[in-house]
N, CA, C and O atoms as a CHARMM CRD file, in Angstrom:
* protein
*
  320
    1    1 MET  N      0.85400  -1.13100  -0.06500 PROA 1      0.00000
    2    1 MET  CA    -0.14300   0.03900  -0.03200 PROA 1      0.00000
    3    1 MET  C      0.83700   1.17900   0.00900 PROA 1      0.00000
    4    1 MET  O      1.94700   0.92300   0.47700 PROA 1      0.00000
    5    2 ALA  N      0.58500   2.43000  -0.42200 PROA 2      0.00000
    6    2 ALA  CA     1.25300   3.57100  -0.71900 PROA 2      0.00000
    7    2 ALA  C      1.34300   4.17300   0.45600 PROA 2      0.00000
    8    2 ALA  O      0.51000   3.80800   1.28600 PROA 2      0.00000
    9    3 LEU  N      2.29500   5.19100   0.85700 PROA 3      0.00000
   10    3 LEU  CA     2.43600   6.01200   1.72500 PROA 3      0.00000
   11    3 LEU  C      1.38700   6.92900   1.87500 PROA 3      0.00000
   12    3 LEU  O      1.00500   7.35800   0.78600 PROA 3      0.00000
   13    4 ARG  N      0.73400   7.41800   2.93000 PROA 4      0.00000
   14    4 ARG  CA    -0.07800   8.68700   2.96400 PROA 4      0.00000
   15    4 ARG  C      0.46300   9.73300   3.36100 PROA 4      0.00000
   16    4 ARG  O      0.92800   9.95800   4.47800 PROA 4      0.00000
   17    5 PHE  N      0.40500  10.59500   2.19900 PROA 5      0.00000
   18    5 PHE  CA     1.32800  12.01200   2.57500 PROA 5      0.00000
   19    5 PHE  C      0.40800  12.58600   3.73200 PROA 5      0.00000
   20    5 PHE  O     -0.79100  12.34400   3.86800 PROA 5      0.00000
   21    6 VAL  N      1.16900  13.36500   4.51300 PROA 6      0.00000
   22    6 VAL  CA     0.63000  14.22300   5.82900 PROA 6      0.00000
   23    6 VAL  C      0.87300  15.55900   5.33400 PROA 6      0.00000
   24    6 VAL  O     -0.03700  16.33000   5.02800 PROA 6      0.00000
   25    7 ALA  N      2.24700  15.85900   5.24700 PROA 7      0.00000
   26    7 ALA  CA     2.34400  17.62700   5.02600 PROA 7      0.00000
   27    7 ALA  C      4.02200  17.68900   4.57200 PROA 7      0.00000
   28    7 ALA  O      4.91600  16.84400   4.59300 PROA 7      0.00000
   29    8 LYS  N      3.97500  18.86300   4.23400 PROA 8      0.00000
   30    8 LYS  CA     5.59000  19.17500   3.54800 PROA 8      0.00000
   31    8 LYS  C      5.46100  20.56800   4.35800 PROA 8      0.00000
   32    8 LYS  O      4.41900  21.16700   4.62400 PROA 8      0.00000
   33    9 ASP  N      6.91300  20.96300   4.71300 PROA 9      0.00000
   34    9 ASP  CA     6.98700  22.17500   5.20000 PROA 9      0.00000
   35    9 ASP  C      6.80900  23.38300   4.19800 PROA 9      0.00000
   36    9 ASP  O      7.41500  23.59500   3.14800 PROA 9      0.00000
   37   10 GLU  N      5.82000  24.11200   4.80700 PROA 10     0.00000
   38   10 GLU  CA     5.42800  25.17900   3.78700 PROA 10     0.00000
   39   10 GLU  C      6.10900  26.18200   3.51500 PROA 10     0.00000
   40   10 GLU  O      5.69600  27.02700   2.72000 PROA 10     0.00000
   41   11 LYS  N      7.41000  26.28500   4.19100 PROA 11     0.00000
   42   11 LYS  CA     8.33500  27.21900   3.79500 PROA 11     0.00000
   43   11 LYS  C      9.54300  26.67600   3.27900 PROA 11     0.00000
   44   11 LYS  O     10.55900  27.37200   3.28400 PROA 11     0.00000
   45   12 SER  N      9.56000  25.06300   2.65900 PROA 12     0.00000
   46   12 SER  CA    10.69300  24.79000   1.98400 PROA 12     0.00000
   47   12 SER  C     10.55800  24.92600   0.47000 PROA 12     0.00000
   48   12 SER  O     11.29600  24.33700  -0.31900 PROA 12     0.00000
   49   13 GLY  N      9.61300  25.70100   0.13600 PROA 13     0.00000
   50   13 GLY  CA     9.29300  25.99700  -1.26500 PROA 13     0.00000
   51   13 GLY  C      9.33900  24.89900  -2.52800 PROA 13     0.00000
   52   13 GLY  O      8.53600  23.96800  -2.45900 PROA 13     0.00000
   53   14 ASP  N     10.14900  24.95700  -3.55900 PROA 14     0.00000
   54   14 ASP  CA    10.03100  23.94500  -4.36500 PROA 14     0.00000
   55   14 ASP  C     11.06100  22.78000  -3.86500 PROA 14     0.00000
   56   14 ASP  O     11.33300  21.87800  -4.65800 PROA 14     0.00000
   57   15 HSD  N     11.55300  22.78500  -2.75300 PROA 15     0.00000
   58   15 HSD  CA    12.45600  21.77100  -2.38700 PROA 15     0.00000
   59   15 HSD  C     11.96700  20.44400  -1.94000 PROA 15     0.00000
   60   15 HSD  O     12.59700  19.40100  -2.11600 PROA 15     0.00000
   61   16 GLY  N     10.62600  20.54700  -1.25800 PROA 16     0.00000
   62   16 GLY  CA     9.78700  19.53700  -0.96200 PROA 16     0.00000
   63   16 GLY  C     10.56000  18.84100   0.20800 PROA 16     0.00000
   64   16 GLY  O     10.56600  17.61200   0.28100 PROA 16     0.00000
   65   17 SER  N     11.21400  19.62500   1.12700 PROA 17     0.00000
   66   17 SER  CA    11.79600  18.88900   2.65600 PROA 17     0.00000
   67   17 SER  C     11.50900  19.99400   3.59900 PROA 17     0.00000
   68   17 SER  O     11.44000  21.18600   3.30100 PROA 17     0.00000
   69   18 PRO  N     11.38800  19.59700   4.47800 PROA 18     0.00000
   70   18 PRO  CA    10.75100  18.23000   5.32700 PROA 18     0.00000
   71   18 PRO  C      9.58000  18.06100   4.91600 PROA 18     0.00000
   72   18 PRO  O      8.82900  18.98500   4.60400 PROA 18     0.00000
   73   19 THR  N      9.28100  16.78000   4.86800 PROA 19     0.00000
   74   19 THR  CA     7.94600  16.00700   4.50100 PROA 19     0.00000
   75   19 THR  C      7.69700  14.91700   5.55800 PROA 19     0.00000
   76   19 THR  O      8.59600  14.31300   6.14400 PROA 19     0.00000
   77   20 VAL  N      6.44700  14.74200   5.72700 PROA 20     0.00000
   78   20 VAL  CA     6.00100  13.51300   6.82400 PROA 20     0.00000
   79   20 VAL  C      5.15700  12.76800   6.05100 PROA 20     0.00000
   80   20 VAL  O      4.53000  13.37000   5.18000 PROA 20     0.00000
   81   21 TRP  N      4.98600  11.46500   6.19000 PROA 21     0.00000
   82   21 TRP  CA     4.00400  10.64100   5.53500 PROA 21     0.00000
   83   21 TRP  C      3.78600   9.45800   6.77300 PROA 21     0.00000
   84   21 TRP  O      4.51800   9.33600   7.75500 PROA 21     0.00000
   85   22 VAL  N      2.84100   8.80700   6.52200 PROA 22     0.00000
   86   22 VAL  CA     2.60500   7.47000   7.36700 PROA 22     0.00000
   87   22 VAL  C      2.02700   6.62500   6.59400 PROA 22     0.00000
   88   22 VAL  O      1.14200   6.78100   5.75300 PROA 22     0.00000
   89   23 ASP  N      2.87700   5.25400   7.11500 PROA 23     0.00000
   90   23 ASP  CA     2.65500   3.60900   6.25700 PROA 23     0.00000
   91   23 ASP  C      1.28700   3.45300   6.92200 PROA 23     0.00000
   92   23 ASP  O      1.12000   3.35400   8.13800 PROA 23     0.00000
   93   24 PRO  N      0.22400   3.44100   5.89500 PROA 24     0.00000
   94   24 PRO  CA    -1.00600   2.79400   6.70100 PROA 24     0.00000
   95   24 PRO  C     -1.23700   1.51900   6.97600 PROA 24     0.00000
   96   24 PRO  O     -2.20800   1.18200   7.65300 PROA 24     0.00000
   97   25 GLU  N     -0.19800   0.49300   6.38200 PROA 25     0.00000
   98   25 GLU  CA    -0.09900  -0.68600   6.78600 PROA 25     0.00000
   99   25 GLU  C      0.52700  -1.13300   8.34100 PROA 25     0.00000
  100   25 GLU  O      0.01800  -1.97600   9.08000 PROA 25     0.00000
  101   26 THR  N      1.72300  -0.35900   8.61000 PROA 26     0.00000
  102   26 THR  CA     2.25700  -0.64800   9.73900 PROA 26     0.00000
  103   26 THR  C      2.23400   0.36500  10.55500 PROA 26     0.00000
  104   26 THR  O      2.75100   0.19500  11.65900 PROA 26     0.00000
  105   27 ARG  N      1.57500   1.80500  10.19800 PROA 27     0.00000
  106   27 ARG  CA     1.40000   2.98900  10.96800 PROA 27     0.00000
  107   27 ARG  C      2.96300   3.54600  11.49000 PROA 27     0.00000
  108   27 ARG  O      3.19100   3.95300  12.62900 PROA 27     0.00000
  109   28 ASP  N      3.84300   3.47100  10.51600 PROA 28     0.00000
  110   28 ASP  CA     5.20500   3.80000  10.86500 PROA 28     0.00000
  111   28 ASP  C      5.36900   5.16900  10.11300 PROA 28     0.00000
  112   28 ASP  O      4.83000   5.32000   9.01600 PROA 28     0.00000
  113   29 PHE  N      6.11200   6.17400  10.69800 PROA 29     0.00000
  114   29 PHE  CA     6.34700   7.34900  10.37500 PROA 29     0.00000
  115   29 PHE  C      7.37800   7.60700   9.04800 PROA 29     0.00000
  116   29 PHE  O      8.51100   7.20700   9.31500 PROA 29     0.00000
  117   30 VAL  N      7.30300   7.96600   8.18800 PROA 30     0.00000
  118   30 VAL  CA     8.41200   8.32500   7.22100 PROA 30     0.00000
  119   30 VAL  C      8.52900   9.88400   7.16900 PROA 30     0.00000
  120   30 VAL  O      7.60100  10.64900   6.90600 PROA 30     0.00000
  121   31 ILE  N      9.69300  10.19700   7.43300 PROA 31     0.00000
  122   31 ILE  CA    10.31500  11.45800   7.46800 PROA 31     0.00000
  123   31 ILE  C     11.37200  11.99300   6.66100 PROA 31     0.00000
  124   31 ILE  O     12.45700  11.41600   6.73600 PROA 31     0.00000
  125   32 GLN  N     11.27100  12.93600   5.94000 PROA 32     0.00000
  126   32 GLN  CA    12.17100  13.25700   4.96100 PROA 32     0.00000
  127   32 GLN  C     12.48800  14.90500   5.81500 PROA 32     0.00000
  128   32 GLN  O     11.62500  15.67700   6.23200 PROA 32     0.00000
  129   33 GLY  N     14.03900  15.08100   5.88100 PROA 33     0.00000
  130   33 GLY  CA    14.20800  16.18200   6.48300 PROA 33     0.00000
  131   33 GLY  C     15.61500  16.62900   6.50100 PROA 33     0.00000
  132   33 GLY  O     16.36800  15.75300   6.07500 PROA 33     0.00000
  133   34 TRP  N     16.10300  17.53100   6.79800 PROA 34     0.00000
  134   34 TRP  CA    17.32400  18.15000   6.61500 PROA 34     0.00000
  135   34 TRP  C     18.46800  17.16400   7.31000 PROA 34     0.00000
  136   34 TRP  O     18.23000  16.62400   8.39000 PROA 34     0.00000
  137   35 ARG  N     19.72300  16.96900   6.61300 PROA 35     0.00000
  138   35 ARG  CA    21.01400  16.27000   6.92600 PROA 35     0.00000
  139   35 ARG  C     21.51000  17.18300   8.35200 PROA 35     0.00000
  140   35 ARG  O     21.51700  18.41200   8.41700 PROA 35     0.00000
  141   36 ILE  N     21.93100  16.19000   9.49400 PROA 36     0.00000
  142   36 ILE  CA    22.43600  17.03600  10.55600 PROA 36     0.00000
  143   36 ILE  C     23.76100  17.43900  10.46200 PROA 36     0.00000
  144   36 ILE  O     24.39700  16.89500   9.55900 PROA 36     0.00000
  145   37 ASP  N     24.46600  18.40800  11.29000 PROA 37     0.00000
  146   37 ASP  CA    25.79400  18.96700  10.93200 PROA 37     0.00000
  147   37 ASP  C     26.49700  18.05200  11.83300 PROA 37     0.00000
  148   37 ASP  O     25.87200  17.16700  12.41800 PROA 37     0.00000
  149   38 GLU  N     28.04900  18.24600  12.01400 PROA 38     0.00000
  150   38 GLU  CA    28.96200  17.65200  12.83300 PROA 38     0.00000
  151   38 GLU  C     28.46400  17.66200  14.20100 PROA 38     0.00000
  152   38 GLU  O     28.29900  16.64100  14.86800 PROA 38     0.00000
  153   39 ALA  N     28.24000  18.79500  14.57900 PROA 39     0.00000
  154   39 ALA  CA    27.99800  19.35800  15.99200 PROA 39     0.00000
  155   39 ALA  C     26.78000  18.41300  16.18400 PROA 39     0.00000
  156   39 ALA  O     27.08800  17.41000  16.82800 PROA 39     0.00000
  157   40 THR  N     25.74000  18.45400  15.87600 PROA 40     0.00000
  158   40 THR  CA    24.45200  17.74800  16.07000 PROA 40     0.00000
  159   40 THR  C     24.70000  16.15600  15.94500 PROA 40     0.00000
  160   40 THR  O     24.16100  15.42800  16.77900 PROA 40     0.00000
  161   41 THR  N     25.37600  15.68500  15.08700 PROA 41     0.00000
  162   41 THR  CA    25.81700  14.29000  15.07600 PROA 41     0.00000
  163   41 THR  C     26.79300  14.05500  16.50200 PROA 41     0.00000
  164   41 THR  O     26.64200  13.08600  17.24700 PROA 41     0.00000
  165   42 ALA  N     27.61300  14.92600  16.67300 PROA 42     0.00000
  166   42 ALA  CA    28.22800  14.58000  18.08000 PROA 42     0.00000
  167   42 ALA  C     27.27100  14.51700  19.35500 PROA 42     0.00000
  168   42 ALA  O     27.35900  13.62900  20.20300 PROA 42     0.00000
  169   43 ASP  N     26.49000  15.40000  19.38900 PROA 43     0.00000
  170   43 ASP  CA    25.30600  15.46000  20.38500 PROA 43     0.00000
  171   43 ASP  C     24.71900  14.07200  20.44600 PROA 43     0.00000
  172   43 ASP  O     24.70100  13.45100  21.51000 PROA 43     0.00000
  173   44 CYS  N     24.21800  13.55200  19.27600 PROA 44     0.00000
  174   44 CYS  CA    23.58800  12.23600  19.05400 PROA 44     0.00000
  175   44 CYS  C     24.23900  11.37100  19.54500 PROA 44     0.00000
  176   44 CYS  O     23.68600  10.64100  20.36700 PROA 44     0.00000
  177   45 LEU  N     25.45000  11.18700  19.25000 PROA 45     0.00000
  178   45 LEU  CA    26.39200   9.94100  19.32700 PROA 45     0.00000
  179   45 LEU  C     26.78700   9.96300  20.69000 PROA 45     0.00000
  180   45 LEU  O     27.28500   8.96000  21.20100 PROA 45     0.00000
  181   46 ALA  N     26.57800  11.22100  21.45100 PROA 46     0.00000
  182   46 ALA  CA    26.74300  11.12400  23.15500 PROA 46     0.00000
  183   46 ALA  C     25.84300  10.23500  23.69500 PROA 46     0.00000
  184   46 ALA  O     26.12000   9.86100  24.83500 PROA 46     0.00000
  185   47 ASP  N     24.80400   9.77500  23.17700 PROA 47     0.00000
  186   47 ASP  CA    23.75600   9.04100  23.62900 PROA 47     0.00000
  187   47 ASP  C     23.93500   7.66800  23.16300 PROA 47     0.00000
  188   47 ASP  O     23.30500   6.75700  23.70000 PROA 47     0.00000
  189   48 GLY  N     24.66000   7.47900  22.30600 PROA 48     0.00000
  190   48 GLY  CA    25.12700   5.88800  21.63000 PROA 48     0.00000
  191   48 GLY  C     25.15000   6.08700  20.12000 PROA 48     0.00000
  192   48 GLY  O     24.92000   7.10900  19.47400 PROA 48     0.00000
  193   49 PRO  N     25.44800   4.98800  19.75700 PROA 49     0.00000
  194   49 PRO  CA    25.89400   5.05600  18.20700 PROA 49     0.00000
  195   49 PRO  C     24.50600   4.91600  17.62100 PROA 49     0.00000
  196   49 PRO  O     23.50300   4.39800  18.11200 PROA 49     0.00000
  197   50 ILE  N     24.73200   5.62400  16.20700 PROA 50     0.00000
  198   50 ILE  CA    23.78100   5.74000  15.29700 PROA 50     0.00000
  199   50 ILE  C     24.12000   4.30200  14.33800 PROA 50     0.00000
  200   50 ILE  O     25.04700   4.42600  13.53800 PROA 50     0.00000
  201   51 PRO  N     23.53500   3.19500  14.38100 PROA 51     0.00000
  202   51 PRO  CA    23.73600   2.23900  13.53100 PROA 51     0.00000
  203   51 PRO  C     23.75400   2.42500  12.05100 PROA 51     0.00000
  204   51 PRO  O     23.03900   3.37000  11.71900 PROA 51     0.00000
  205   52 ASP  N     24.40800   1.76000  10.95200 PROA 52     0.00000
  206   52 ASP  CA    24.78900   2.02900   9.78200 PROA 52     0.00000
  207   52 ASP  C     23.50300   2.01200   8.91300 PROA 52     0.00000
  208   52 ASP  O     23.44600   2.64100   7.85600 PROA 52     0.00000
  209   53 HSD  N     22.45000   1.25600   9.40400 PROA 53     0.00000
  210   53 HSD  CA    21.26000   1.07200   8.52900 PROA 53     0.00000
  211   53 HSD  C     20.24900   2.10400   9.19100 PROA 53     0.00000
  212   53 HSD  O     19.03600   1.96500   9.03700 PROA 53     0.00000
  213   54 GLU  N     20.82800   3.21200   9.98200 PROA 54     0.00000
  214   54 GLU  CA    19.71300   4.24200  10.55900 PROA 54     0.00000
  215   54 GLU  C     20.34200   5.62700  10.15500 PROA 54     0.00000
  216   54 GLU  O     21.46500   5.68800   9.65500 PROA 54     0.00000
  217   55 THR  N     19.42800   6.93200  10.43900 PROA 55     0.00000
  218   55 THR  CA    19.84000   8.12700  10.22800 PROA 55     0.00000
  219   55 THR  C     19.31000   8.82800  10.76000 PROA 55     0.00000
  220   55 THR  O     18.17400   8.42000  11.00300 PROA 55     0.00000
  221   56 VAL  N     19.59700  10.19100  11.29300 PROA 56     0.00000
  222   56 VAL  CA    19.24000  11.17200  12.01200 PROA 56     0.00000
  223   56 VAL  C     18.77400  12.39800  11.07000 PROA 56     0.00000
  224   56 VAL  O     19.54400  13.14500  10.46600 PROA 56     0.00000
  225   57 VAL  N     17.49300  12.45700  11.06300 PROA 57     0.00000
  226   57 VAL  CA    17.16200  14.01800  10.22800 PROA 57     0.00000
  227   57 VAL  C     16.75500  15.13100  11.15700 PROA 57     0.00000
  228   57 VAL  O     16.58400  14.81900  12.33600 PROA 57     0.00000
  229   58 ARG  N     16.59400  16.25500  10.83700 PROA 58     0.00000
  230   58 ARG  CA    15.98900  17.28100  11.37000 PROA 58     0.00000
  231   58 ARG  C     15.04000  17.90200  10.74000 PROA 58     0.00000
  232   58 ARG  O     15.19600  18.31800   9.59200 PROA 58     0.00000
  233   59 ILE  N     13.76100  18.06300  11.52300 PROA 59     0.00000
  234   59 ILE  CA    12.96300  18.95400  10.86900 PROA 59     0.00000
  235   59 ILE  C     12.40400  20.15800  11.82500 PROA 59     0.00000
  236   59 ILE  O     12.27700  20.02500  13.04200 PROA 59     0.00000
  237   60 PRO  N     12.09900  21.30800  11.13100 PROA 60     0.00000
  238   60 PRO  CA    11.69600  22.49700  12.07300 PROA 60     0.00000
  239   60 PRO  C     10.53600  22.35300  12.91300 PROA 60     0.00000
  240   60 PRO  O      9.57700  21.64600  12.60400 PROA 60     0.00000
  241   61 ALA  N     10.62700  23.04200  14.00400 PROA 61     0.00000
  242   61 ALA  CA     9.60400  22.76300  15.23800 PROA 61     0.00000
  243   61 ALA  C      8.04200  23.50800  14.38600 PROA 61     0.00000
  244   61 ALA  O      6.89900  23.29300  14.79000 PROA 61     0.00000
  245   62 ARG  N      8.32200  24.20300  13.42000 PROA 62     0.00000
  246   62 ARG  CA     7.01000  24.67100  12.91700 PROA 62     0.00000
  247   62 ARG  C      6.33600  23.34900  12.04100 PROA 62     0.00000
  248   62 ARG  O      5.33100  23.55700  11.36100 PROA 62     0.00000
  249   63 MET  N      6.76900  22.38200  12.08400 PROA 63     0.00000
  250   63 MET  CA     6.29800  21.23900  11.72100 PROA 63     0.00000
  251   63 MET  C      5.54600  20.25800  12.56000 PROA 63     0.00000
  252   63 MET  O      5.04000  19.19000  12.21500 PROA 63     0.00000
  253   64 ALA  N      5.57800  20.89100  13.85200 PROA 64     0.00000
  254   64 ALA  CA     4.94200  20.12500  15.00400 PROA 64     0.00000
  255   64 ALA  C      3.57400  19.76100  14.70500 PROA 64     0.00000
  256   64 ALA  O      3.19700  18.62900  15.01000 PROA 64     0.00000
  257   65 LYS  N      2.69900  20.66000  14.09000 PROA 65     0.00000
  258   65 LYS  CA     1.46100  20.47600  13.83100 PROA 65     0.00000
  259   65 LYS  C      1.26800  19.11500  12.67600 PROA 65     0.00000
  260   65 LYS  O      0.35000  18.31800  12.87300 PROA 65     0.00000
  261   66 ALA  N      2.04900  18.96700  11.68000 PROA 66     0.00000
  262   66 ALA  CA     2.27600  17.92300  10.69000 PROA 66     0.00000
  263   66 ALA  C      2.34500  16.89400  11.58300 PROA 66     0.00000
  264   66 ALA  O      1.43100  16.07700  11.47200 PROA 66     0.00000
  265   67 LEU  N      3.32800  16.64200  12.62000 PROA 67     0.00000
  266   67 LEU  CA     3.77900  15.39100  13.28900 PROA 67     0.00000
  267   67 LEU  C      2.46200  14.74500  14.03400 PROA 67     0.00000
  268   67 LEU  O      2.20100  13.54500  13.95000 PROA 67     0.00000
  269   68 LYS  N      1.58300  15.78300  14.84900 PROA 68     0.00000
  270   68 LYS  CA     0.36300  15.70500  15.41000 PROA 68     0.00000
  271   68 LYS  C     -0.16400  14.95300  14.33500 PROA 68     0.00000
  272   68 LYS  O     -0.30100  13.73300  14.42500 PROA 68     0.00000
  273   69 GLU  N     -0.47500  15.60800  13.30400 PROA 69     0.00000
  274   69 GLU  CA    -1.35600  15.13100  12.40500 PROA 69     0.00000
  275   69 GLU  C     -1.15500  13.71700  11.94200 PROA 69     0.00000
  276   69 GLU  O     -2.07300  12.92000  11.75000 PROA 69     0.00000
  277   70 ALA  N      0.23500  13.45400  11.76400 PROA 70     0.00000
  278   70 ALA  CA     0.73500  11.90300  11.31200 PROA 70     0.00000
  279   70 ALA  C      0.35500  11.10000  12.51800 PROA 70     0.00000
  280   70 ALA  O      0.13800   9.92600  12.21900 PROA 70     0.00000
  281   71 LEU  N      0.20300  11.38500  13.84700 PROA 71     0.00000
  282   71 LEU  CA     0.21100  10.79200  14.88900 PROA 71     0.00000
  283   71 LEU  C     -1.43300  10.02600  14.70100 PROA 71     0.00000
  284   71 LEU  O     -1.71600   8.82800  14.69800 PROA 71     0.00000
  285   72 ASP  N     -2.48400  11.44000  14.52700 PROA 72     0.00000
  286   72 ASP  CA    -3.68200  10.86700  14.31000 PROA 72     0.00000
  287   72 ASP  C     -4.06900   9.96700  13.14200 PROA 72     0.00000
  288   72 ASP  O     -5.09000   9.28000  13.18200 PROA 72     0.00000
  289   73 VAL  N     -3.22800   9.98200  12.09200 PROA 73     0.00000
  290   73 VAL  CA    -3.45600   9.20600  10.98500 PROA 73     0.00000
  291   73 VAL  C     -3.13400   7.93900  11.27400 PROA 73     0.00000
  292   73 VAL  O     -3.78300   6.99500  10.82400 PROA 73     0.00000
  293   74 ALA  N     -2.06300   7.79000  12.08100 PROA 74     0.00000
  294   74 ALA  CA    -1.73000   6.43400  12.62800 PROA 74     0.00000
  295   74 ALA  C     -2.76900   5.76600  13.51600 PROA 74     0.00000
  296   74 ALA  O     -3.11300   4.58800  13.42000 PROA 74     0.00000
  297   75 GLU  N     -3.23500   6.66700  14.40300 PROA 75     0.00000
  298   75 GLU  CA    -4.20600   6.09900  15.17000 PROA 75     0.00000
  299   75 GLU  C     -5.34200   5.45500  14.63400 PROA 75     0.00000
  300   75 GLU  O     -5.77600   4.35800  14.98500 PROA 75     0.00000
  301   76 LEU  N     -5.92600   6.41200  13.51800 PROA 76     0.00000
  302   76 LEU  CA    -7.21100   6.06300  12.73300 PROA 76     0.00000
  303   76 LEU  C     -6.88900   4.70000  11.96700 PROA 76     0.00000
  304   76 LEU  O     -7.84800   3.94900  11.78200 PROA 76     0.00000
  305   77 GLU  N     -5.67700   4.32000  11.51900 PROA 77     0.00000
  306   77 GLU  CA    -5.50100   3.22200  10.70200 PROA 77     0.00000
  307   77 GLU  C     -5.51400   2.25200  11.44900 PROA 77     0.00000
  308   77 GLU  O     -6.06500   1.23800  11.01900 PROA 77     0.00000
  309   78 GLN  N     -4.91000   2.23000  12.82900 PROA 78     0.00000
  310   78 GLN  CA    -4.98700   1.33100  13.73500 PROA 78     0.00000
  311   78 GLN  C     -6.67700   0.91600  14.11700 PROA 78     0.00000
  312   78 GLN  O     -6.90300  -0.21700  14.54100 PROA 78     0.00000
  313   79 LEU  N     -7.56100   1.68300  13.97600 PROA 79     0.00000
  314   79 LEU  CA    -8.96500   1.39800  14.17400 PROA 79     0.00000
  315   79 LEU  C     -9.64700   0.95200  12.87100 PROA 79     0.00000
  316   79 LEU  O    -10.85200   0.70600  12.80200 PROA 79     0.00000
  317   80 ARG  N     -8.85300   0.87400  11.92200 PROA 80     0.00000
  318   80 ARG  CA    -9.71400   0.02200  10.54300 PROA 80     0.00000
  319   80 ARG  C     -9.45000  -1.32600  10.57000 PROA 80     0.00000
  320   80 ARG  O     -9.94200  -2.06700   9.71900 PROA 80     0.00000
């Protein structure tokens, strides 16, 4: 099943990022965001390693509404 688009950062213009989707089957969140810088990577690594099959992205606080909407979508999918 296709991902369900939730929202794109309205200030990203033509760049299409950051973006939030929900997988309706698994209710997982799929997030496209900005690559983090070395200082942010170091902060993350202070709490433990980032496995090779994972990554860390940054999305702006202004996308909190989109993340809340994604949570609602995931909960609705659970009820289906």
